[in-house]
Every structure is written in structure tokens, then in C-alpha cells.
N, C-alpha and C positions, 0 to 999 in steps of 0.2 A: 305290876309284877307282884307276885305273892311268894312268900318264903315260909317253908314249913320248919318245924323244930328239928328235923333231921337234915337241915341245910339244903333241902331240895327247893329249887326255885322254879316257879311256874310263871312263864312270861306270856303276856298278852301278844298274840301274833297279829300281824297286820292283815286282817281278814278283808280289808277293803282296798288294798293296794292294786289288785288285779282289775278292779272295777273303776279305778280313778280315770284312766284314759277314756273309757267309754262314757263315763259321767261327764267329763269335760266336753267331749264332742257333742253329746246330747244337749248339754246346757247351751253351747254356742249355737246349735241348730234351733233351739227354742221348742223342742218336742216335749211338752209338759207331761203328756201321758206316759211316755217312755221314761222320763225323768223320775216320775213317781215309782215306777217299777224298780228302777235301779236303787233308789233310796230305800225302798222296802226290802230289797235283797240285802243291802248292806246292814240294815237294822236287824233282819232275821239272822244273818251270819254272826253279828255281834251278840245277840241274845243266845244263840246256840253255843257259841264259844264260852260265854260267861256261865251258862248252865253246866257245860262240861267241866269247866275249871272249878266251879264251886262244888260240884259233886265229887270231883277228885280230891279236893281239899278236905271235905267233910269225911270222906271215907279213909283217907290216909293219915291225916294229922290228928293228934290228940287234943291240941289246944289251938284255938283260933283267936288271934289278937288283931284288931283292926285299928289302924292309925287314922287320925283325922287328916285328910288330904284335901287341900283346896284346889279346885280345878284351875284357878288362875295361876297358881304356881306350877301345876303340871303343864299348862299351856306354854309357859316360858321354857320348860325343859324339853318338851316334845313338840314335834312339828304339827301334830293334829290334836285338837281339843277333844276329839272323839275318845281318846284314851281316858280322859277324865270321866266322861259319861259311862264308859265301860267299867271303870273302877267303882263308880257309885252303884251300878247294877250288880257287880260282884259282891259288894258289901251287903246289899239288900238280900241277895241269895244266901249269903253265909249266915245272916241273922235268922233265916227260916230254919 
């Protein structure tokens, strides 16, 4: 989650939730090639969302402050550790 100085909050949406059932079925079936495609789709959705969020933040906010966030603590509060990876990518995009 990102918060702007005007109290606007930008939340990381669950971009992979729709693909989780398909991912589980594919993993159980052992279809490695299809599994790679699904993982690539999830990664591309995450990158796209982070790019859009970082662009929105840089265009609308005057000051960007990034807090040190450990992914292990995020993993305790959120069900998916992917959120931590997304926040790292968002931080890198904001630094550019």
C-alpha cells in the first residue's frame, strides 16, 4: 500500500487471485509448460500494476518517502509473500 501526502491511498490489488485456481489445477496435473505460462502471466500482471502505481505516484505526489519494509514481516500480516516482492519492485520504480 502507498499513501500520498493528500491522504490518497493506493492499494496493491490482488492481480493473481483469478489465476490461483488454474495454477493449482495445473500444478496437480504436472503440466510444466502450462505452469510456466501461468507464472509468467502473474509476473507480467504484477510488473504492469507496479509500473502503473509508480507512475501514478510520481505524477500526483510531491514527496515520495519509502519505509524499510521486511518481507518476512509482510508475510506474517498478509497471506501471500508476493505482496513483499511487489513492494520491492514498487520501491525500485519510485527511485527511478
